[in-house]
N, C-alpha and C positions, 0 to 999 in steps of 0.2 A: 191925309192918307198917304202921300208920297212920303212925307217924313217917316211914317211908320216903316213903309216898304225900305226905304233908304236905312234906317236904323236897323233893319234886319237883315238887309243886305252886309252891312258893316259887321253886324254880330257875327253872320256865318262866316264871312272872311277871314275875322280874326280867329274863332274855333278853328278854320281850317289850318291856317298858318300855326296855330299852337300844336295841333295834332300833328301837323308834318315834322316839328321839331322835335316830338315825343320818341324815346327811346323804344325799340320794339322788345316785345317779351318774347322768352323762348319759344313760345308756340307760334308766334307769328313770324319768327326767323325761319324755323323748320318748313313753316307753310309756303313761304316765298322762295326759298333757296332750294331746299331739297327737290332734285331731279332736274335743277335749270342750271343755265350758265350764267355768270356775270362777267361782263366785260367793263373794264375801267382803268383806274390809274391810281397808285400809291404814292403819296408823298415821297417816300424812302425809296421804293424800288422801281417806279413807273409804270408802264402799261401792262396790262394782265388780261388774260381770257382764260376762265375756269369754269369746268362742269362740276357741280357738285352732286355726285351719286346718293342717292337715297339710302343706300349701304355704307355711308360716310368716306367714301372714296373722292379725293380730288383727282382730276385729271386735266392737264395743261398741254401745251402743244409738245414739250420736251421733257417733261416732269409729271410727278404725282404726289400725293401727298394724303392726308387724312383729316376731316373737319367733324367738329360735333358742337351741338348747343350745351352749355354748360351754364344753367340759371338763365340768366338773361343775356348772354353773351355767345357769340361765335367764335369758337377756337379752330386753329389751324397748326397743323405739324407737318413738315416737309423733311425728308430724309431723318438725320440725326439731329435736326434743331430742336430745341425745345419748344413745347406748344406754346402758342401766344394768342391771347382772346381780345375782342373788340365788342364793344357795344354797337348795336346795328340801331340806324335810323332808316325807316323804309318811306318812300313817298310815291305810291303808285309801283312802276317798275324802276325807281331810281333807289339806289342803296348807298348809304353813307356809312363808313367806317369810322368808328368814333374809340380813341384811345386816350385816356387820362384826360378825358372832357374835350378834347380838341379833334376835330375833323382830321383824319389822316389819309383818306382816301374816299372814292366814289366810284360807283359803277351804275350799268343798266343791266337789269335782269332780263334774259332771253330764255323763252321757253324750251326745255328739253335741252340736247345736245346737238344743236346745228353744225358744230365743228368735227363732229363724229370722234371726239377724243376717247 
C-alpha cells in the first residue's frame, strides 16, 4: 500500500511541476493580471511595480502605459515605444515573463491597487 501511495505522490508532484512550467492562455493572463498589481524585476530594466487596470491602463509610480492580451501573450506599450509582448507563466501569485523562450523577468501578483497608482 505504501508503494502505491508513494507512487501517487510522485506522480502528482510531477504533474504540478509540469503545470507550473506551462505557459498561460490569454484567458488565464487576463484573469490573473487585470485589476491587480505586479511587483517584480525584469532582467533588462530592473525592479518594477505596476497596476494593470481592467481598462488596459498601466499605472506605475511616475509613468503610465497600456496593456492588452494578444492571443496567449501579454503586450505592453509605454509612451511612444513600440508595443512588446511576452508569454506568461503563472504559478499561484507568481508570474514569469518569457521572451523568445527565455525567462526575462518575474514578479508577484498583489490583489488590487495597494499603491493607489
